[in-house]
N, C-alpha and C positions, 0 to 999 in steps of 0.2 A: 597442333591436335584438330586444327578445322580442317586441313585436308589431308586425309587417310592416305590418298595415294604416293603422298613423297615421305612417308614414313619407312623408316630402314629399322630392321630387329639386330640384334647382336645376341647368338647363344653362346656363353662361356659354360665350357663343362671342361673337367680330365679327359674324355676320351669322346670322339668324333659319333654323333648318332649314327645308326643305322639307317636304311631308306624306310623302314617302319615309322620309327623314332620322328626322323625328319618330316614324314608325311602328317602325321598326328601334329605336330608342332605347326606346320602352315598351316591345316585346319585350325586349330586354336585361334591361330591370329588373326585367320580370315574372318570368323565368327565372333571374334571380340571387337575387331576393329573394323568389320563390314565392309573391306576390300584385302584383294591382297598384299603382302607386306613383303618386301624384300627382304631376306632371311639369312645372314652370314654367320659363319663359327668359329671361336676363336678358343683355344686351348688355355684352360685354367685349372693348376692340378689343385689348387687351393680348396676347389667346389670338392672334390672327392666324390664320393655316387650320388651326388646331386647336379643342381645346373642352377644359373642365373640369366634370365631373359633381360635385358635390354633394350626397349623401345620407347622411343623420345623421352617424354620424361618421368615414365614408368619402367619400374623395375621388380620384376618376377623372381623371390628369392626361393628356391626349393633344393636349400643346402641344408646339411644338419644345422647348421647355426641359426639360419633364417627360422626352421621351423622349429627351434627354439624360441628364438625371440618373439614370434607370434604365440606361442603359449606363455612367456613371460606378460607379454601385451594381456593376454586375456584375463590373466591373473591380476594385472594391477589394473583395468579396468573392472573389472569384480570388486576388487578393494575398494576403489572410489566409488563404485555405486552403493556400496553400505551405506553412505553417510553416516558414518559413526556406529552404525550397526557390529554386530558379531560379525566378523569377515570369513571365519574360516567356514563356515557351510557354503559362503557363497564362493570360497576358492575352493573347497571340495568340488563344490558342486560345476566351477569352471573347468576343472582341471578332469574331472570322468565324463565332461560332456565335449573335451575339445578334437578336433579335428582338422588337422592340418588343412591347408586348403590354397589353392595356388591364386595370390590374390596380388597386383601391385602393391608395393610398400611404400605407403607415403610418408616419406621422411624428409626431414629438412634440418638447418641448422643453425644454430644461436649466433646470430652477428653481433650484438650487443645486449645487455640488461642492466637496466638501472631505475632504480625508484619504481619498481613495480611493473616495468614497461620492458618488453623482450622484442628486437627485432628479428626476423627469421628470415633466412634464406630459402629456395626450395618450395616445396609442397604448394606446386603450380594450380590443384584443384581444391587448393581452400577455401571456404567460404565465408562470407561475416556471420560471426556468432557461434563460429564451428570452435570446439573444444579441442586443443591440444594437448598434448601430455609429454611434459618436460621430466628431468632429473629427478629420479626419488619419488615421482607419482605427481608431481605439482601440477595441478590444470591451468591452463590460462586460455582466456577466448579471444579471438580474431578480432580486430578492432578496426584496423585498416587494410588495405588491398591496393600494393601500389604494383608497380610492372615489375622488380625485381628484388621486393621483399614485403613482408606482411609486420604488421606492428597488431602487438597482442598484450594484452592485461594479463598479469601473474595472481594466481588466488592462493597465493602462500608466500613463503620468505623468498625472496628473489635471491639472496646470497647463496642457496644451494646452487642456483640454475650456473651455468659457467658460459664464458663464450667459447664457439666451437663445440659443443656438447647437443646431440640428436634431439630432434622434435619430433613426435609421432601424432600425425593427424588421425582423427577419430572417426571422422563422420557425423558425429552426432552433435546437435545444436545443444547449448547453455542450457540446464534447466534443474527444476528442484526435485526430491520428494514430496508428494501431499498426500493426506488421508487423516481419515478420523480419530488416529493415534495423537496427533499434534497438537489437539485441544489441550490445554493445561500446563504448554511445556514454552522454552525458552530456547529457541534455536539461533543459529547465526544467518548469515546471508545466503551460504550453500545451503540451508536447511539441516546442519548437522546439532545435536543438541549441545546446549553450554550450562545447562541449570544443575548439573550432575547427578541427573535421575536415573541414568543409565539411556538404552538404544531405542530410536524409536523405530520401530516396524511401519514403513511405508507401503501401502496399497498402492499408489500410482506414481510414476514419474512424468513432469509437466515443464514445456519448455517456458523459458522465464520472461519469454516475447512471444506474444501469438496476437494476431490480429483482432481488433475489437467486432464486436458483434455488428453484422449490418442492420441497416436499416427495420427490414421485415422482421429481423430474429427480436425486436425491441417494442415493448407497449410502451405506453404514459405511463407518468410517473405520477400514481394516484394512491399510496398507500403510506400514513406517516411512519418515520421514523424517529419516534419521538424520545430527546434528548432529556426529558425530565428536569429542563429550566426553562422556568416562566418565561423568562424575556425572551429565550427563543423560540418556543412552541407556540406563542402565543401572537407573536409579530413576524419571525422567521421563519416559518415551519420547512422541516427538510423532509423529503421523501424518500422511499425505499427506490434507488437507482440514482440518485440524485447526487450532483459533487458538489459538496455545500464548501467552499474557503473558509479558513480560520486565519485571521491575519491581524495582525499587531507586533508593537514593540516587544523586546525581550521581558520575562517578569511583568506580563500583564493579564496571566492566565487562560493560555493559549490549549497548553497542554491540559488543564483543567477541565476545562470546557469537554473535551475528547474525552479523558476519562470519566467525566461525569457520565457524557452519554453512552460508554462502555457498561459502566455500572447500573443505568437504566436498564438494559436490553436482559435483566436477569429475569428469567423464566418466561421470555416470550422467543423462546428458540432463535434465538439471531446471534451467528456466530461471528465472532469479532476478532479482529487482527491489527494488531499495534505494530508498525514498522517504525524503530526508532534508528534513525539516520545521523550519525557524529554527534549524538548525544554522550553527555558522561556514566561511567559503567554503572557509578552511583547512585545518578537519576532513574537511571534504568531499571536498578534495585529496587528503589523506594517504589515506584512504579508496580510492579510486581508483586512486594510485599501488601500494599494498597488492594491490589488487585483480589490477592488470597485474604485477606482478612475479610473483604464483604462478599467472600464466594463469588467472584466474577473470574477467575482465571479457569475454571471448569470451562467456559466455553469461549476462550478468550487462546488465540495463538500468540507470542509474543517472538517478532524478529527484530534480532538485535545485530547493528553494524555500528559499533561505538567508535569515538572519536580517535580511539585506539588503532583502531582498524585502519587496512590500508584503504587509498582513494577507490579501486576498482572493486571490493566488497561494499562499500559507502554508495556505491555507483549501481550495483544490480541488487541492492537489497531490497526496494520498493516494486520492483520487477518479479522479484522473487515471493513478495510478501502476497501480489497480485495475483501471482501462479496458484499460489494457495488458496484464496479466495475464489478465483474461479472453479476449483473443485469444486467447492461445496456450492454456488450458484448455479453450475451445470445439474446438480444435485436436486437442483428444486428449493435450497434453502436461501434463504435471508442472509447477507453478508453486510456486515460494517467494518469496513478498514480505513484504519487513520495513518496518516504518512507525515510524521513528527524530524524534521521539517524539510521540506522541498527547497530552500535556501540551502541549506547544506547539500543537500543534494546536487544541486547545479553547479555549486564550488567545486566540489568532489569531478564532476563530469569535465569542469573548465579546467581542473589541474591535471585530467588524464588526455585532455584533448593537446592541451599544449604542450606535454611531454611526448605524446605521440605527431607532434608538428605541423597539428592543424591548423588555419591561419586565424588568428584572434579577430573577432568584431566587437560591440560595443562593450566596456568594462571588462575588456579581454576573454567574453564568452566566446564558443563557438560558433558559426550560424544557424545551427541544428540546435539550439539550445530551445527553443519552443517545440520544435518534434519531440525532443527529448520528452516532455511533459504530457504532451497532448496525446502521444501513442500510448501512457502511461491511465491517463485519467479517463479518457475514451472508452476504456476496458471498462468501466463502472455502469452499468445498465440493468435496467428491470427485462428480464427474458420475456417474450411470449409463452402464451401458455402451450404451445405447439414445440418448444424448447425447456418444459418444465416450471415457468413462471418462478423461478427462482432471481434474485436480485443482489447486487454488490454496491452498497453506497459506500462514496467516498470520501473523507474529510481532508483535503490535504490541508497543511498547517505552514504559513511563511511566516517569516519575523521581516519587519519594517525597522528601517532606522528613522528613527526621528521622527515617526506616524507618516512617513512619506509613501505612500500606497502609487504613486506615478513612478517608482523605479521600475528598474527593466523586468527583472522577474516576477514583483508582483502583479506588474500589468500582464505579464506575458498569461500567467495563470490565471488571475481576472477575465482575461478572455476566454478561456477553456472552461472555468467552472461554471454552475447554474445558478450562482449567486456567492454572498461572502458576508460574514460575521464579523465585523473590526472592531476590535477591542481596544480601546483608548485608555492611553496613560492617562490622563488627568482624570477621567472617572476612576479608574481603579486606585488611584492615593487618594483618591476622597472616599474611599470605602465601598464604590458601588462595584460588588460583585455578582455574576460578572460585568464587566465592564464594556457594555455591549453600548457602540453608538448607534442610536436610532438612526439619524439622518445618511450614513455610510454604509450601513447595513442593508442587505436584500437578497432575498430569496425568489429567483426567476419562476420557480414553480408554485409558491402562494399558497391560496387556499386550496387548491389540489392536492396539499399533502396533508389537511388537514382533518379530522374528524368533524362529522357534522354539528356533536357537541361544541367542540374548541371554536367552530365558525360561529355557531351561536353566541358563545360567549368573548369572545375577542372583541366585538363591537369594533370604537372607534378608538381603540384603547392608543395605537400607532399616532393616530392622529391629535391624540390627545397630549400623549408624551412630547411632537415634536412643537406644539403652539406651548407648553410650557418651557422647553430647553428656550424656544424664538424670544418667549416673555422675559426669561430670566436674564437674558443677556440684555435687553432695554433697561428690564426694571430695577438691575443692580446699583444704582450710584441713584436712585429714586427713593427718596423718603415718603413723597406724598402721594399715596397708592389710594384708589378708591376700593371701596368693601368687595364688587364683583373681581376684582385684579386680585385683590389679596387672598379670596376663595379659591379663585383659579389654580394662584400660586399655591397654597394649600393642597388642593388636589392633584397638582402635579408632583409636587414633594412626596407626598404620600406614596404618589404610584411607584414611585422612584424608587422608595425605600421599602416597597412592597415586592418589588423585584429582585432586592438581594436574598441572596441563596448561599448557603453555607455549601462549603465543598463536599462532597460526598454523599450529599441528601438528597438526591434526585425526587421529584416529586411527580407524585401518581394524576392522573388525568382528572380523576375528578376534583382532587385539591386544585389543581393550576383554575380548573372550572368555577370553580365555588370563590377564590382569592378573585377572579376578573369579574365575577357578578357583583361581589361586595363592593368592588373598587370603583366602579360604572357606577352602582346607586352612589357613590358619594358615602358610603357609610363610616368611611376610615378618617374623613375630613376632620371630626372634632377628635380623633385618638393622638395624643404625641406621638411623635414624630421615634421617641428612644422606646414606646410601649408598642409598635405597629408590629414586629416578630411575634411577641408574648400574644397579643390579642387575637392577630389572625391563626395561630396553632389552638387558642381555645376556641375558635369560633370552627375550625373547621372541626376537630372533637366532636362539638355541640352537632352538628349539622350528620357527621357521620353516625351518631348514636339516634337522631331523630329521623332519619330516613337512611338507613345504612343498605339497602335495596337498589334505592337510587344510585348511590355512588358507587355499587358494586356494576349497575349495568355500564353506568357511564366508562369505567375502566375497560369492560369486558366487549362491550359494542359500539363503543363511542356514537352513539345516538341519545339524544334529548328534545323531546316533542315539547312543544310552545306550554302545555299545562304545566310540563315536569320542571321547565324553566321557571315559571313563575311560582309553583312550590320551592323550589331551592332559594328563589329571592325573599320569597316571604319566611324561611328559616333564617335565612342570613340575617333578615331586619329584625326576626324576635330574638335572636341571640345578642343584638346590640342594644335592644331596648331593655332585656333582662340586665345585661351589663352595665347599661346606664343607669337603670335603678338600683342594682347591687352599690354602686359607687355613691349614686346619693344618699340612700342607707346609711354607707358608712361614715358619712361626713358628719 
């Protein structure tokens, strides 16, 4: 097809065309292919009152059967574009507006089909990511482009697709429906509802893969995306547009951290998207119920590609969720998206790659597994004001084995993200929730993603905890400790207890500020460890009643002046003085 001068065309029809018809046919070929094309005629009675024109790999079918096939294709595309909607109006619209066109028929033939993978011959104009239409409307996406065949992943039951059956090219890239109506719904990786609440009317259709915003289209990450978790917001703040990895062994509270962050966005005009990849259906159902009970489902979209779904659906799920998030981001809104988890996503991609015959690399992963996640996570950004100022914050989750953060997939994703929150098994089993490892966790945005109030309140808490953890290791076998060391240990142990937090109970910003101020003033040193949770709650209620206006100001503006800081410290000290007097009186 590169040299049009070498093209030859064959016209098949029941009767030989007259001179005027022949001239129109030659003019059509010249206009279509940009050069004179050698045209010959062959008799074919099966064309009846139509014709077929073959030129290179293209075939123009203007027989009654060909025009009927065009109509069938149009109906199938309309039905599949509905994504679970009522397809009757769509089909009616497709039929009413149908006009047959003289276009090349892009068809191929299924060579093999197995394990959700189909190899197809023909379709010389197919491109990577194109949607192909198989038997019974099953869709597939082009993944491999070889000289003689195409590798395609199927988004449906491969048992329906037979060897030798026809495949139709659509010329469309894979995409998902998007829109405001998806909020509060649970959908699969193709955007179809799976929550039993009826169809979803989409407002737009976006490709699942799209280029990440360029440098000029971004602005610095300088606004907080508060998690409501004291341990994270104080030491490892997350900003809007940031990519913060949550990493740890299984059953260490990774999903709990992400879920609490979603719950904390209630009333903050943030759209949340939770993408479940390879999770148990029961776990996803439990998460949806939790969101519903806490009134968080109304601003959340759940995209589920469960463990029972085929590998192709698990592979495209995070890209589909990202496309839904980009719709809101480009509308100027703030978006929080959770990928739970990318370890299973990499495993699904490895399975597809091996089935497609790609060369395996380290741990049998293909060579482009790094690009797999970089092109996904780079789409998280804080857009410039010229592009609406919207943002998308990504919280990818990765599971480690025996705390090994140096494994292949974890190191890849650590190098892509702007920091990581490492959840340690030993801390988790010791009752520390969230089990954040102070030494291995980091936020590369740091204080830029904190409000002035949190910056003032945080102080040296991270350094204090690091010193405590180090001192704890060296003194655990020693019984002869001086009073200063004992005080330091009591202070650090109290801090650890103060950072413990119940699940589904995110803290407001003023609560975090008050706890940090009281802790760094060593007001909890003499409080028994088992009573810290109760005493801290009493202190918060006391200060809220004493200075409600200032607490409200911290939540809304995030600003705290030095004199206001002193006011809060004095209020916290006054509470402990009263509490101490009360205990003395009770003895």
